[in-house]
C-alpha positions in Angstrom: -3.7 2.4 27.4 -4.3 -1.4 27.0 -6.3 -0.9 23.7 -3.6 1.4 22.2 -1.0 -1.0 23.1 -2.7 -3.8 21.3 -3.4 -1.6 18.2 0.4 -0.8 18.1 1.5 -4.4 18.4 -0.8 -5.4 15.7 0.5 -2.5 13.6 3.9 -3.8 14.3 3.1 -7.3 13.3 1.4 -6.3 10.0 4.4 -4.1 9.2 6.8 -6.9 10.0 4.8 -9.2 7.6 4.9 -6.7 4.9 8.6 -6.0 5.4 9.3 -9.8 5.2 7.5 -9.8 1.6 10.3 -7.5 0.5 8.8 -4.0 0.7 10.7 -1.1 1.8 10.0 0.1 5.3 8.9 3.8 4.4 6.6 2.3 1.7 5.0 0.0 4.2 4.5 2.7 6.9 3.1 5.0 4.3 0.6 2.4 3.0 -0.3 1.3 6.5 -1.2 5.0 7.4 -3.0 5.7 4.0 -5.4 2.7 4.6 -6.1 3.3 8.2 -3.8 0.4 9.2 -5.7 -2.2 7.3 -3.0 -4.8 6.4 -5.1 -6.4 3.7 -5.5 -2.9 1.8 -1.9 -1.9 2.5 -0.7 -5.2 1.1 -2.8 -4.9 -2.0 -1.7 -1.4 -2.6 2.1 -2.3 -2.2 1.5 -5.2 -4.5 -0.1 -3.1 -7.1 2.6 -0.3 -6.6 5.4 -2.8 -7.4 3.5 -4.1 -10.4 2.7 -0.8 -12.0 6.2 0.4 -11.3 7.7 -2.6 -13.0 5.5 -1.5 -15.9 7.2 1.7 -16.0 4.6 4.1 -14.5 5.9 6.8 -12.0 5.6 6.1 -8.5 3.8 9.1 -7.4 1.2 8.8 -10.1 0.8 5.2 -9.2 0.1 6.0 -5.6 -2.5 8.8 -6.5 -4.4 6.7 -9.0 -4.4 3.6 -6.5 -6.0 5.7 -3.9 -8.4 7.3 -6.1 -9.5 3.9 -7.7 -9.4 2.3 -4.1 -6.9 -0.4 -5.1 -8.9 -1.5 -8.3 -6.2 -2.9 -10.6 -8.2 -2.6 -14.1 -9.6 0.8 -13.0 -6.0 2.1 -11.8 -4.3 0.6 -14.9 -6.8 2.5 -17.2 -6.3 5.7 -15.4 -2.4 5.3 -15.7 -2.6 4.5 -19.3 -4.7 7.6 -19.9 -2.4 9.9 -18.1 
């Protein structure tokens, strides 16, 4: 049980840090789950999601492409432009 508690506290800390960067709670939780609770990968995903969103791409397409391209910005942008 101690191990699970530590993982949970670490997850909450990561979520808290991402929320403080201005991301929405639902998006933060989804990103954390998608990347097996890796704060670094989730943060990069959220950053790129916001960036591509600002460029006018559809959020569901962005998510799909970022997962496919493993958060590689150039590759993901190429995919989005081709869609």
